[in-house]
C-alpha positions, 0 to 999 in steps of 0.5 A: 124922253127916249121916244121924244128924242127919236121922234124929234130926230125923225122930224129934223131929218124929214123937215128939210124936204117938206114944203120946198119947191127947190126939192121938186126942181132938184129931182127934175134936174137929177132926172129921177123918176118914180120909185116903185114901192114893193113894201106890201109884199117884200122886206128886201129888194134888189135895187139900183141907185137913181139919185144921191143927195148930200148937203141938199145938192145932187152928187154922183158919189158918196163915201164913209160917214157922209149923211145923205138921201138916196133914191132907188128905182124900187124899194121895200121901205114904207115912206112916212104917211097916214100917221105911220113913221117911215121905215128904218133898215140897211142898204147893202152891197153883197153881205156888207152894210153900206148904209144905215137908213134912219127914216123914209119920206115921200116929199113928192108923189111917187118919189121915195127918199131914204135918209141915211149915213154911209157906214163903210165904203162908197156908193154911186149912181147906178150901183146895184144894192140890196135894200132891207127893211128892219123887219122888227120895227116894221112889224111893231108899226103894223101891230100899232097900225092895226091897233089904231083902227081897233081903238077907233072902233072901240071909241065909237062903240063906247062913246057913240058914232059921232067919234071921228079920227082926226089924226094919228101917229103910228111908231114902233114904240107906241100909237097916238090917236086923235079924235073928236068928243063932246068932253073929256073921257071919264075913268069908267069910259076909259076902262070900257074902251080898254076892255073892248080893245083887249077883247078884240086883240085876244081873239087874234083875228086874221087881217084881210087886205084887199084893193078896191075903188074908193066908192066901193069901199064906202058902200061896203061900210068902210070909214073915210074921214079925210076925203081928198087924201084918198086916190080912186083906188084904195087899199 
């Protein structure tokens, strides 16, 4: 119940952006450009405030207790995507927490929006702040994200190569993996899949990340089930 409550809050906070052309117009009017994502290498960045939104409208300044969206020139916060929920964390001025970030979204390609509540003080356009990701939550998401790939491979090993990912949820508390199969899994198959997954986890294998082209990734054996979602360059 607690997990469901948290997910409902996330959905509510992100729904105000999705599928709304007025949001794109709002960003254009604000003159907000691309947010540089630094989260693959950094969990903390020095950033400048490019945009502030309160009650769906742009504003120059926000104060204590305001619930807002904030856009930075660069950020370590990962926006929700690929099934993984958006990062949480803090935005600080000096050593003081000014803003608690509860969710991160990318409603328009290239722009990252942080949902948060002002804890103390004021924030204004042009302020230099420290953006700090909740490292514990991020690490849990990373483990669960890797877990979806291990689970996918185990399902294909036990059930057959016809198994295809149809979606997933990656949160700090849990993962959910959606896939196609001809029938309901038997208890024996579930145990087999669990055993394969646990065996791989216990090996504590290193995870290697690199960037390449979509075609080269496919040629080297990578799986891709959402063709039009991939850019020319993939990670």
